[in-house]
PARO-986235 format. One line per 2 residues: number of its first residue (from 1); for each residue x, y, z of N, C-alpha, C. Coordinates in nm, 2 decimals, padded with zeros to 4 digits, m for minus. Atoms other than C-alpha are relative to their C-alpha. Example, Ala and Ser with C-alpha at 12.3 -4.5 7.8 and 13.67 -1.06 7.14 Angstrom:
BEGIN
1) 00.09/m00.12/00.00/01.23/m00.45/00.78/00.09/00.12/00.00 | m00.09/m00.11/00.00/01.37/m00.11/00.71/m00.08/00.11/00.08
END
This chain:
BEGIN
1) 00.05/m00.05/m00.13/00.51/m00.79/m00.52/00.10/m00.05/00.10 | m00.07/00.04/m00.12/00.69/m00.80/m00.20/m00.09/m00.08/00.09
3) 00.09/00.09/m00.08/00.56/m01.05/00.06/m00.11/00.08/00.08 | 00.10/m00.07/m00.07/00.39/m00.79/00.28/m00.11/00.05/m00.09
5) 00.10/m00.05/00.09/00.21/m00.64/m00.02/m00.09/m00.11/m00.05 | 00.08/00.11/00.05/00.10/m00.97/m00.15/m00.09/m00.06/00.12
7) 00.08/00.04/m00.11/m00.02/m01.07/00.20/m00.12/00.09/00.02 | 00.11/m00.09/m00.02/m00.24/m00.76/00.22/m00.11/m00.03/m00.11
9) 00.10/00.04/00.11/m00.40/m00.86/m00.12/m00.07/m00.13/00.03 | 00.06/00.13/m00.03/m00.47/m01.21/00.02/m00.08/00.00/00.13
11) 00.07/m00.01/m00.13/m00.61/m01.09/00.36/m00.15/m00.01/m00.01 | 00.14/00.01/00.00/m00.97/m01.04/00.25/m00.06/m00.14/m00.02
13) 00.06/00.13/00.02/m01.21/m01.33/00.25/00.00/m00.04/m00.15 | m00.02/00.02/00.14/m01.21/m01.29/m00.13/00.12/00.08/m00.05
15) m00.12/m00.06/00.04/m00.85/m01.22/m00.22/m00.01/00.07/m00.14 | 00.00/m00.08/00.12/m00.79/m00.96/m00.49/00.14/00.03/m00.06
17) m00.12/m00.03/00.06/m00.52/m00.88/m00.74/00.05/00.14/00.04 | m00.06/m00.12/m00.05/m00.29/m00.60/m00.62/00.01/00.11/m00.11
19) m00.01/m00.10/00.11/m00.29/m00.43/m00.97/m00.14/00.03/m00.05 | 00.13/m00.03/00.07/m00.64/m00.46/m01.12/m00.12/m00.02/00.10
21) 00.10/00.02/m00.10/m00.84/m00.55/m00.80/m00.10/m00.12/m00.04 | 00.09/00.11/00.03/m01.00/m00.86/m00.97/00.02/m00.11/00.10
23) m00.01/00.11/m00.10/m01.08/m01.16/m00.75/00.10/m00.10/m00.04 | m00.09/00.11/00.03/m00.81/m01.42/m00.72/m00.07/m00.13/00.05
25) 00.06/00.13/m00.04/m00.91/m01.78/m00.70/00.11/m00.10/00.01 | m00.10/00.10/m00.02/m00.72/m02.08/m00.58/00.02/m00.08/m00.12
27) m00.02/00.08/00.12/m00.56/m02.28/m00.85/00.14/m00.04/m00.02 | m00.14/00.04/00.02/m00.24/m02.39/m01.01/00.09/00.12/00.00
29) m00.10/m00.10/m00.01/00.08/m02.19/m00.97/00.03/00.05/m00.14 | m00.03/m00.06/00.12/00.19/m01.96/m01.25/00.14/m00.05/m00.04
31) m00.13/00.06/00.03/00.47/m02.20/m01.36/00.08/00.08/m00.11 | m00.07/m00.07/00.11/00.55/m02.00/m01.68/00.06/00.13/00.05
33) m00.06/m00.13/m00.06/00.60/m01.68/m01.47/00.11/m00.04/00.09 | m00.11/00.05/m00.09/00.81/m01.87/m01.22/00.13/m00.03/m00.08
35) m00.11/00.03/00.08/01.03/m02.00/m01.50/00.06/00.13/m00.06 | m00.05/m00.13/00.05/01.06/m01.65/m01.65/00.08/00.07/00.10
37) m00.07/m00.07/m00.10/01.17/m01.51/m01.32/00.13/m00.07/00.03 | m00.13/00.08/m00.02/01.43/m01.79/m01.28/00.10/00.02/m00.11
39) m00.10/00.00/00.12/01.58/m01.74/m01.63/00.03/00.14/m00.05 | m00.02/m00.13/00.05/01.56/m01.36/m01.68/00.11/00.07/00.08
41) m00.11/m00.07/m00.07/01.88/m01.17/m01.60/m00.03/00.15/00.01 | 00.01/m00.15/m00.02/01.89/m00.82/m01.46/00.13/00.05/00.06
43) m00.12/m00.06/m00.06/02.15/m00.58/m01.32/m00.05/00.08/00.12 | 00.03/m00.09/m00.12/02.14/m00.42/m00.97/00.03/00.14/m00.04
45) m00.02/m00.14/00.03/02.09/m00.05/m01.01/00.10/00.07/00.10 | m00.09/m00.06/m00.09/02.32/00.01/m00.71/00.15/m00.04/m00.03
47) m00.14/00.05/00.01/02.63/m00.21/m00.76/00.03/m00.05/m00.14 | m00.01/00.05/00.14/02.57/m00.32/m01.13/00.03/m00.14/m00.01
49) m00.02/00.15/00.01/02.61/m00.69/m01.04/m00.12/m00.06/m00.08 | 00.10/00.07/00.08/02.43/m00.92/m01.28/m00.05/m00.12/00.08
51) 00.06/00.11/m00.06/02.19/m01.18/m01.15/m00.14/m00.03/m00.06 | 00.13/00.03/00.04/01.86/m01.36/m01.21/m00.10/00.08/00.08
53) 00.10/m00.07/m00.08/01.54/m01.18/m01.11/m00.04/m00.07/00.13 | 00.04/00.08/m00.12/01.47/m01.46/m00.86/00.09/00.03/00.11
55) m00.10/m00.03/m00.10/01.78/m01.35/m00.67/00.01/00.15/00.04 | m00.01/m00.15/m00.01/01.72/m00.97/m00.69/m00.04/00.04/00.14
57) 00.06/m00.04/m00.13/01.51/m00.94/m00.37/00.10/m00.02/00.11 | m00.09/00.02/m00.11/01.76/m01.10/m00.14/00.13/00.08/m00.02
59) m00.12/m00.09/00.03/02.05/m00.91/m00.31/m00.03/00.14/00.04 | 00.03/m00.14/m00.03/01.87/m00.58/m00.28/m00.01/00.03/00.15
61) 00.00/m00.01/m00.15/01.82/m00.64/00.10/00.13/00.02/00.06 | m00.13/m00.01/m00.06/02.19/m00.66/00.16/00.10/00.10/m00.08
63) m00.09/m00.09/00.08/02.33/m00.42/m00.11/m00.02/00.15/00.04 | 00.01/m00.14/m00.05/02.40/m00.08/00.05/m00.01/00.10/m00.12
65) 00.01/m00.09/00.12/02.45/00.08/m00.30/m00.14/00.00/m00.05 | 00.14/00.01/00.05/02.10/m00.04/m00.40/m00.09/00.08/00.10
67) 00.08/m00.07/m00.10/01.96/00.10/m00.07/00.02/00.15/m00.02 | m00.02/m00.14/00.03/02.12/00.44/m00.15/m00.07/00.04/m00.13
69) 00.07/m00.03/00.12/01.98/00.43/m00.50/m00.15/00.02/00.02 | 00.14/m00.02/m00.04/01.63/00.38/m00.36/m00.03/00.13/00.07
71) 00.02/m00.12/m00.08/01.67/00.66/m00.11/00.01/00.12/m00.08 | 00.00/m00.12/00.09/01.77/00.90/m00.38/m00.13/00.02/m00.07
73) 00.13/m00.01/00.07/01.45/00.83/m00.56/m00.11/00.05/00.10 | 00.10/m00.04/m00.10/01.24/00.87/m00.24/00.02/00.15/00.03
75) m00.03/m00.14/m00.03/01.42/01.20/m00.16/m00.05/00.09/m00.12 | 00.03/m00.09/00.11/01.35/01.33/m00.51/m00.15/00.03/m00.01
77) 00.14/m00.02/00.02/00.97/01.29/m00.48/m00.07/00.04/00.14 | 00.06/m00.04/m00.13/00.92/01.39/m00.11/m00.01/00.15/00.01
79) 00.02/m00.14/m00.01/00.77/01.73/m00.05/00.08/00.06/00.11 | m00.07/m00.06/m00.11/00.92/01.79/00.29/00.09/m00.11/00.07
81) m00.08/00.10/m00.07/01.19/01.61/00.50/m00.09/m00.07/00.10 | 00.08/00.08/m00.09/01.06/01.33/00.71/00.05/00.00/00.15
83) m00.06/m00.01/m00.14/01.21/01.46/01.04/m00.11/00.02/00.11 | 00.10/m00.03/m00.10/00.89/01.56/01.22/m00.11/m00.11/m00.01
85) 00.10/00.11/00.01/00.70/01.23/01.26/m00.13/00.03/00.08 | 00.12/m00.02/m00.08/00.46/01.37/01.52/m00.11/00.07/m00.08
87) 00.10/m00.07/00.07/00.28/01.58/01.26/m00.08/m00.10/m00.09 | 00.07/00.10/00.08/00.18/01.26/01.07/m00.12/m00.06/00.07
89) 00.11/00.07/m00.07/m00.17/01.13/01.15/00.02/m00.15/00.01 | m00.01/00.15/m00.01/m00.20/00.77/01.27/m00.09/m00.06/m00.10
91) 00.07/00.07/00.11/m00.29/00.56/00.97/00.00/m00.15/00.02 | m00.01/00.14/m00.03/m00.26/00.23/01.14/m00.11/m00.05/00.09
93) 00.11/00.04/m00.09/m00.53/00.22/01.41/m00.11/00.11/00.00 | 00.11/m00.09/00.02/m00.87/00.38/01.40/m00.11/m00.03/00.11
95) 00.11/00.02/m00.09/m01.16/00.44/01.64/m00.13/m00.04/m00.07 | 00.13/00.02/00.06/m01.51/00.31/01.57/m00.08/00.13/00.00
97) 00.08/m00.13/00.00/m01.72/00.61/01.46/m00.13/m00.01/00.06 | 00.13/00.02/m00.07/m02.03/00.46/01.62/00.01/m00.01/00.15
99) m00.01/00.02/m00.14/m01.92/00.35/01.96/00.13/00.05/00.06 | m00.13/m00.06/m00.04/m01.57/00.51/01.98/00.10/m00.10/00.06
101) m00.10/00.10/m00.04/m01.40/00.18/02.07/00.13/00.02/m00.09 | m00.13/m00.04/00.06/m01.03/00.23/01.98/00.09/m00.11/m00.05
103) m00.11/00.08/00.04/m00.73/00.07/01.82/m00.04/m00.12/m00.10 | 00.03/00.09/00.11/m00.88/m00.11/01.52/00.09/00.02/m00.11
105) m00.06/m00.02/00.13/m00.67/m00.17/01.22/m00.11/00.00/m00.10 | 00.11/m00.02/00.10/m00.85/m00.12/00.89/m00.09/m00.12/m00.01
107) 00.08/00.13/00.02/m00.96/m00.48/00.85/m00.09/m00.02/00.13 | 00.07/00.01/m00.12/m01.06/m00.49/01.22/m00.12/00.09/00.02
109) 00.11/m00.09/00.00/m01.27/m00.18/01.19/m00.12/m00.04/m00.09 | 00.11/00.05/00.10/m01.46/m00.32/00.89/m00.07/m00.11/00.07
111) 00.07/00.12/m00.07/m01.53/m00.65/01.08/m00.08/00.05/00.12 | 00.07/m00.05/m00.12/m01.63/m00.47/01.40/m00.13/00.07/m00.04
113) 00.12/m00.07/00.04/m01.87/m00.24/01.22/m00.10/m00.09/m00.07 | 00.10/00.10/00.05/m02.02/m00.53/01.02/m00.07/m00.08/00.10
115) 00.06/00.08/m00.10/m02.07/m00.73/01.33/m00.09/00.07/00.10 | 00.07/m00.07/m00.11/m02.20/m00.46/01.57/m00.09/00.12/m00.05
117) 00.06/m00.12/00.04/m02.32/m00.17/01.36/m00.07/00.00/m00.14 | 00.04/00.01/00.14/m02.45/m00.30/01.03/m00.14/00.06/m00.02
119) 00.13/m00.06/00.02/m02.80/m00.17/01.10/m00.01/00.15/00.05 | 00.00/m00.14/m00.05/m02.70/00.17/01.24/00.00/00.10/m00.12
121) 00.01/m00.09/00.11/m02.81/00.44/01.00/00.06/00.14/00.03 | m00.06/m00.13/m00.03/m02.63/00.73/01.18/00.11/00.04/m00.10
123) m00.10/m00.05/00.09/m02.42/00.94/00.95/00.13/00.03/00.08 | m00.12/m00.02/m00.08/m02.06/00.93/01.07/00.12/00.03/m00.10
125) m00.12/m00.03/00.07/m01.71/01.04/00.96/00.08/m00.13/m00.01 | m00.09/00.12/00.01/m01.49/00.76/00.82/00.14/00.03/00.06
127) m00.13/m00.03/m00.06/m01.18/00.76/01.04/00.12/m00.04/m00.09 | m00.10/00.04/00.09/m00.98/00.59/00.77/00.03/00.11/m00.10
129) m00.01/m00.11/00.10/m01.05/00.85/00.51/00.05/00.13/00.06 | m00.04/m00.12/m00.07/m01.01/01.13/00.76/00.14/00.01/00.03
131) m00.14/00.00/m00.03/m00.66/01.02/00.83/00.09/00.02/m00.12 | m00.07/m00.02/00.13/m00.56/01.06/00.46/00.02/00.14/m00.03
133) m00.02/m00.14/00.04/m00.41/01.38/00.32/m00.12/00.06/m00.08 | 00.12/m00.05/00.08/m00.71/01.41/00.08/m00.13/m00.02/00.08
135) 00.12/00.03/m00.08/m00.96/01.31/00.35/m00.06/00.13/00.06 | 00.07/m00.12/m00.07/m01.22/01.56/00.49/m00.05/m00.05/00.13
137) 00.03/00.05/m00.14/m01.24/01.51/00.87/m00.14/00.04/00.04 | 00.14/m00.04/m00.03/m01.59/01.67/00.86/m00.11/m00.06/m00.09
139) 00.10/00.06/00.09/m01.75/01.47/00.58/m00.07/m00.12/00.07 | 00.08/00.11/m00.06/m02.03/01.24/00.71/m00.05/m00.08/m00.11
141) 00.05/00.09/00.10/m02.10/00.94/00.50/m00.15/m00.03/00.02 | 00.14/00.03/m00.01/m02.47/00.88/00.42/m00.02/m00.14/00.03
143) 00.01/00.14/m00.02/m02.42/00.51/00.42/00.14/m00.06/00.03 | m00.14/00.03/m00.04/m02.10/00.43/00.62/00.03/m00.15/m00.03
145) m00.03/00.14/00.02/m02.14/00.05/00.59/00.03/m00.03/m00.14 | m00.03/00.02/00.15/m02.16/00.06/00.21/00.13/00.07/m00.03
147) m00.13/m00.07/00.03/m01.87/00.31/00.21/00.12/m00.10/00.04 | m00.10/00.09/m00.04/m01.66/00.06/00.41/00.02/m00.11/m00.09
149) 00.00/00.12/00.09/m01.75/m00.23/00.18/00.06/00.04/m00.13 | m00.05/m00.04/00.14/m01.67/m00.03/m00.14/00.14/00.06/00.01
151) m00.12/m00.08/00.00/m01.39/00.20/m00.04/00.12/m00.07/00.08 | m00.10/00.05/m00.08/m01.20/00.00/00.22/00.01/m00.16/m00.01
153) m00.02/00.14/00.03/m01.18/m00.35/00.07/00.14/m00.04/00.01 | m00.14/00.03/00.00/m00.81/m00.32/00.07/00.07/00.12/00.08
155) m00.07/m00.10/m00.07/m00.55/m00.12/00.26/00.07/00.10/m00.09 | m00.08/m00.09/00.08/m00.40/00.20/00.11/00.14/m00.03/00.01
157) m00.14/00.03/m00.01/m00.07/00.09/00.25/00.05/m00.11/m00.10 | m00.03/00.10/00.11/m00.08/m00.19/m00.01/00.06/00.08/m00.12
159) m00.04/m00.07/00.12/m00.03/00.08/m00.27/00.09/00.12/00.02 | m00.08/m00.12/m00.03/00.13/00.37/m00.10/00.11/m00.05/00.10
161) m00.11/00.06/m00.08/00.47/00.27/00.04/00.04/00.10/00.11 | m00.03/m00.07/m00.12/00.45/00.48/00.36/00.01/00.15/m00.02
163) m00.02/m00.14/00.02/00.50/00.83/00.20/m00.12/00.06/m00.07 | 00.12/m00.06/00.05/00.16/00.99/00.16/00.02/00.15/m00.04
165) m00.03/m00.14/00.03/00.33/01.33/00.12/00.08/00.02/m00.13 | m00.07/m00.01/00.12/00.51/01.25/m00.20/m00.10/00.06/m00.11
167) 00.07/m00.07/00.11/00.39/01.46/m00.50/m00.02/m00.10/m00.11 | 00.02/00.10/00.10/00.23/01.22/m00.75/00.06/00.04/m00.14
169) m00.05/m00.04/00.13/00.33/01.43/m01.06/00.16/m00.01/00.01 | m00.14/00.02/m00.02/00.69/01.45/m00.93/00.05/m00.14/00.00
171) m00.03/00.14/m00.01/00.69/01.08/m00.85/00.00/m00.06/m00.14 | 00.01/00.06/00.14/00.57/00.99/m01.21/00.12/00.05/m00.09
173) m00.12/m00.05/00.07/00.84/01.22/m01.36/00.13/m00.07/00.04 | m00.13/00.06/m00.05/01.11/01.07/m01.14/00.00/m00.15/m00.05
175) 00.01/00.14/00.04/00.99/00.71/m01.23/00.04/00.00/m00.15 | m00.03/m00.01/00.15/01.00/00.80/m01.61/00.15/00.03/m00.02
177) m00.14/m00.03/00.02/01.34/00.96/m01.58/00.09/m00.11/00.04 | m00.08/00.11/m00.04/01.48/00.67/m01.39/m00.01/m00.12/m00.09
179) 00.02/00.12/00.09/01.33/00.41/m01.62/00.08/00.02/m00.13 | m00.09/m00.03/00.12/01.51/00.58/m01.91/00.14/m00.02/00.03
181) m00.14/00.01/m00.05/01.83/00.60/m01.72/00.04/m00.14/00.03 | m00.03/00.14/m00.04/01.81/00.24/m01.60/m00.01/m00.10/m00.12
183) 00.01/00.08/00.13/01.77/00.10/m01.96/m00.14/m00.04/m00.02
END
């Protein structure tokens, strides 16, 4: 995980695993995993330089050939060019569907609704879901508070790296093709 993704997983009061969503608990560090990362060699897919996995993140940040390699993959799975950003809905801040107070991030909206609207039974449209490509802006949740608790315990941005318009089938085919090519 990159640091921002890991931080998203650790944000909730009960932190969860970014892969399986199981609850994380405080405890000892995964020393065996740390050792494996420190001793496993890999090759940069951009410049072919060999290094340990523990050094790959800092290398990738400064390797222009690696950045080009990543962008090739992004371009291969994007449906349309990313030139018109005004057509993208705002997926970072949301209004409260009960009182219309604005500019909540996802976690803030959940906390706001729990604090001020937990007893409100009015059926409302989830502004988070409505902002997603698959979301129905007219669907009214019968129990919005339960919906928030179940559906929005984590941020979609944790799992979708900014490109909601990438075709999932194309993305999987590209990943498989690249994994075979990359050894």
